[in-house]
N, C-alpha and C positions, 0 to 999 in steps of 0.2 A: 808660455810664449809671450814675447813683448809685443803688445798690440798698439803701442804708442806710434803716432804718425812720424814720418820724416818731414822736415821743413826745409825749403829752399828760399833763402832771402835774396831778392834781386837788388844788388847794390852797385851795379855797373854803369848806371847812367852818368851823363856828363854834367848834370845839375845846371844846365844853361839857363833855365828859367829863374835861377837865383843869382845871376850875374849882377854886380861884380864880386859879391862875397865868394862865389864859387871859383874865383881865380886863385884863391888861397887854400880853400878846403872844399871838398865835395859836400853835398848835403848829408852824407853819412856821418860826418863829424862836426857839422856846423851846430854850435850850441845856442841857437837863436832863442830857445825857450828854457835854457838852463840845463839841458841834457843833450847827450849825443844821440841822434835818431837811431843809429845802428845799434848801440848798446841797449837803448830803450826797446827796440824791436826784438833783440835777442832775449832780453828778460821776459818779454811778453810770451814768447814761445817756450821758454824754459818752464813755464807753468803747465804746459800740456805735453812736453816730451823731454828727452834727456839731451845733454849737450853733444853727445856723439851722433845724434840723429839730426842735427841742424847743420846745414851747408850754406855757404855764401858763394855767389857768382859775382865777380868784381873786375874792375879795371886793373891792368898791369901797373898803371901809374900810381896806384894806391897800395902797392905791395908792402912798402915800408911801414905805412900806418897800420895796415891790417895785421902785420906780424906782431904788433904790440897788444892785440886783443888776447886776453887770457881766458875768456869765458868759453872759447871753442878750440878744438884741436886744429892746429895749422893745416893738417892734411884735408880738412873739411872746407878749405877755401880754394875755389877754382878761379883762375885768372884767364879771362878771355883774351884771345890774340888781338881783338879789336872790338870796339863797341858797335854792335849790330842790332840793337833793340832786343825786345824780350823773347821773340820766337826763337832766334838763334841762341840766345843766352840759356833758355830752358833746355833746349836740345843739347847744347854744349855740356851743361851740368849733368844731364841724364847720362851722357856718354862717359863722363868722368867719375860718376858715382861707383862705389864698389858693387860687385855683382850681387851681394847679399841684400841690397836695397830692392825689396820686392813688394813692400806694403803700400800704404797710402801716402801720397806726397802733398803737402800744403805749399803752394807757391805764393809768396808774399812780397810786395814791394817793401822798401825800407822806410818810406816817408809817410807813414800813417800815424795820425793822432786819434786814439780810440778811447772813449769813456762811456760807461764804466766797463772795465775789462771783463768783469764777471758775465755780463750780457753778451760780450763778444765771444767768450768761451762757450756759452750756451749755443750760439748760432754756429760756431765752428763744430761743436759736437754733432749737431743735426746734419751739417754738411758732410762730416766724416761718415755718418750712417748712410747718407744718400750715395756717397762715393763707393761704399761697399757693394752696391748693386751694379757697379760698372759705369757710373755716371761721373762726368766732370762737373763739379758743382762750384758755383761762385756765390759770393755774398753781396747783397744789395741793401742799401738803407733808404728809407723814405725821405725825399728832399723836403726841406722846410721852405724853400723858395726856388724859383726857376734860376738856372745858371747856364750861361753859354760856355763855361770853362770846363764842364764835366761831361763824362760819358754816362749814358743812361741804359737801363735794361727795362724792356717791356715784358712783363711776365705773361705766360699763357695759362693753361689749365692747372688748377691746384692739384698737387700730388700728396699733400699732407699738411699738417699745421705749419704755416709759414714756409712751406716748400712748394715751388711752382716749376713748371716747364718754362723755358725761355722762348718767348715769341721772336724778339729781335733785339739787337744792340743799336743804339743811336749815339754817335760820337759828336760832341760839341755842337749842339743844334743852334739855330738862330733863337733870338729872344721869343719870337712868336711861336716857334716850334716847341721851345722849352715850356712855355705856358700851356700849350695844348697837351704836351706829354703829362704835365702834372694834374690835368683833369682826370686822368685815369688813376684809379686807386691801386693798380698793380704796376706802377712805374717806380723804379728805384735808381738811385745813383749806383754806378758800377764801381765797386770798391777795388777791383783789380786783384782780388784774392781768388785762387783757384785750387780746388781740392779734388784729387783723382787718384785712382790706383796707378802705380808706375807703368804697369803693362798696358793700361788703356791709353796713357799718354804716348807711349811708343807706337801703339796701333794707330792712333789718330795722326801722329806726325807722319807715319809711313803712308797714310792715306791722303793727307792734304798738303803736306809740305814737300815740294819737289827737291829740296836740298838734303833730305834725310839720308839718302844713299851716299852723298858726298861725305857726311859726317862719319858714316860707318866704314867707308872704303879708303879714306885718306889715312894710310897707316903711318907713314913717316911724319915726324913732328913738323918738319919744315913744310911738307906738302899740305898738312892740315892748316897751318898758319896762313899759307898762301890762299887756300880755298876759302877760309873763313873771311878774309878781308874782302872777297868778291861777292859775298852773300848780301842780297838786299836787306836793308834795315827795316824790318816789319814787326809789329807788335803781335804777341801771342793771341790777343783778342781777335785780331783780324784773320790771322793765319789758321787758327784752330777753332776758337769759340764761335765765330760767326758762321762756320761751315759744319761743325760736328752736329750729329743728331743725338748725341749722348750728353746732353747738357741740362742743368737745372739751376735754380737760384733759391737761396734761403733769404727770407726777409729778416735782416738783423734788427734788433731793437736797441742798438747802441748808437752813440753819436760818433761820427767819423769825419775826418778831414784829411786831405792829401796836402801836406805842408811842403810840397816841392815847388811852390811858386810864390811870388810876392803877394798875389791875391790872398792866399790862405795864410801867409805869415801875418798880414794885416788883420785878418779875422781873429787870429789867435792871440795877438799881442794885446796887452792892456791899453785902454784908451782913456783920454780925458773927456770932459763933459761935452766937447764939441766933436767927438769921434776921431780925434787925432791919435795915432799910435806913434809915440816919440821915444826913441832910444838915443841917449846921449844928452849933451848940453844944448837943448833946443827950446826956443821960446816961440810959441805960435800965437799970433795976434789976428783976430778976425779971420781965422782959418778953420776949415771943417773937413773932416774925413780924409785927412792926409796921413801918409806914412813916411816918417823920417828915421833913418837908421844910420847913426854915425859910429864909426869904429875907433876914431881917435879921441883920447881923453881931453886933449887941449883945445880942440876945435869947438867953436861956438857957432850956432846957426840961428838966425832970426827968420821966421816964416810969416809973411803978411798977406792977407787977402786972397789966399789960394784955397782951392777945394779939389779933392780927388787927385792930388799930386803925390808922387812917390819920389823920394830923394834918398838914394843909397850912396854913402860916401865911404871910400876906403883910401888907404895911403896913395894908391896909384890911379884910381878911377873914381869918377863921380857920375852916377846915373840919375837922370831926372826925367820923369815921364808922367803923362796923364794916365789915370787908371785905364782908360780905354785902349791905350797903346801897349799894355803889358803883354798881351797875347802875341804881339808882333816882335817881341824882344829876341826870340830865338832866330827868326828869319833875318832880322836886321843885323845881328851880330855876325851871322854867316855871310851876309852880303857885303858888309863893310870889313870883314876879316879883323874884328876888334878883339876877339877872344884869344887868349894865349900870348 
């Protein structure tokens, strides 16, 4: 019997936090670090399972790009009728999977930078063992500093080595709250990875998600597309993980970053002696902790006397913002109708 897990890679987001680069490519294919995040994530899971057990849930708009992927069967790519966040996307994928998929499923975002991957696989193995007991297990890493951009997990009673019950989830706290959270030794960043038996996922969706019956009863393709577009956009964390009693967290000993925002892109890019991350023909004078990303080879930029400023320049858009404003990017684009 093949006991390798199934894997669902969530790559249907709109990548708004990486605007304006995401006007041209989603984060699935942006090679900010010299590699495609999607291909990088697929390679990570090919070390723990086989390609026929890896599935993608994606946007219709990326169908042409995803068809060019040779590392997975095309039948394993599911295209959402609309982007409705991760709760709907997971249930949509479960509905589309073959009936033979009855083992353990690993749900993973596409935009994770993980090192060393050997320690990640060790944590994943522990989570897979916990899942075999009927648990939805997630992975958490110990924060090295307080952050208002991340979600946190407060662990409860210990169930084994590096395995804990989940006390509660805290999403993007204030600076003061983040500092208080870090005083507890059992507080982790929420990596957004979930490991569970497929049957348990169905049971918890049926218990907590009021739209589950719509997924199962909308038989005609047109009806399902109509229903899907009306579903509220809610994350899997809020819909299932914050409510279920069948949850646990594994403390992973690996380094982890979510590179789906300019905050993290800055952290991962190489910096000069003044903390400036500069891509392109950029000269920084009396400037500190800035991020400048130019896509044009001919353009030159001089940056003087600025600190904590982000400049992202593309052929059609230029985005300039103070670091503190980055979290407002998504809402601002929506309000001004600048995207697209």
